[in-house]
N, C-alpha and C positions, 0 to 999 in steps of 0.2 A: 864110225867114219875116222880113218886115221888123218893127222895134221897135213901131211904131205899129200893126202888125196885132197882134202879140203881146199888147198891152196892151187892144186892143179885144177880143179873144178872152177875155182874161182877165175883163174887166169883164162880158162877156155871160155869162161862166161864172158870175161872182158874183151876177147877176141871176137866172139860172135856179135856181142853187142856193137864193138867198132864196126865189122862187116856189115851188119844189119843197118846201121846209121848211114853207111857209106852207100849202100845200094839205094836205100830211100833218098837220101840227098841228092842223088844222081838221075832220081825219077825211075828207078828201076824197081821193079816188084820185089817183096820180101819172098824169097823162095827157097828152098833147100838146095838146089843146083846154085842158086847165086852164092848162098852162104858158104858152100863147098868150095866153089871155085876161088873165093877169095880168103878162106881160112885154111884150107887143107894145106896148101904149100908153106905157109908161115908155121903152122902146127907142125908138120912134118920136120922142118929145120930146128924148132924150138924142142921137139923130143929127143931130136939127135943130141942137140947141145945141152940140156938140161942136166944131164947124170954127170957131165964132165964139169960142168959149172957149179953144180951144188945147189941147183935152183931151188930143190922140195927138201934135199939131204941136210943142207944148211940154209934155211930161208932167212936170207938177210935182202935189204935194199940194194947193197952191192951185186948180189948175185942175180936179182930180179933185173937190175939195169944192164948188168951185161949180157945177160940171155935175152934182153930185148934188143940191145944194141947189136948183137950179131945176128940172132935169128931173123929180126924183122926184116931187115935189108935182103939178107941172102932168101928168105922165104918170098920176098917182093919178087926179087929177081929171077927165083924159080918159076912164079906167077906168070911174069911176062913170057918166060922162054916157053912154057906149057901153052900157053895162049896164042905163041906166035906173033907177040906184039913186038915193036921195036924199043929201043932205049935211046930214044931223042930227048930233048928239052921237057916234053910232057911227062916223061918218066919220072924225070928227076923232081919236078915239081909234085907230082903225085907221091913219090918217095917221102919228100919232105913233110907234106900235109899228113900223110899215113903214119910216118914216125910220131908226128907231134900229138895226134889224136888217140893213136894205139897206147902212146905212154900215158896220156889222161886217163883212159877206161883201166889200164892196167893198175896205176897208182890209185885210184878211187876204189877199186874193188879190193886191192891189198890193204889199203887204208881202213877199209870197213872190217877187213879180216883182223887186222890188228886191233880195232877197237872192240871186236866181239872175243878176242882174246884166242883166235884161231892159230895165231903165228906168235 
């Protein structure tokens, strides 16, 4: 497995763990549908931006943070649009919490990759 593939899979795992913890913390069942609903919009934007930001071509902390900074809010906005939900105060609270916890998961798994010399 290439280094790029390994890093992408770690990032995907971080996003899935984030979504899974989010579902469980809201008392929702851990399901494929729930994970897809919460991860796919973010993953879609992530994959669109990653080639332009060098997320996997030149994996640095800066490139990871830039990808996260742009892809996560845009992906959550896309999720809201697809679900037909509004953009009131609740969305911005959700956005702040989601940004913080998603970054935590991404940094933990990328740190693990760094420690295992995958990066």
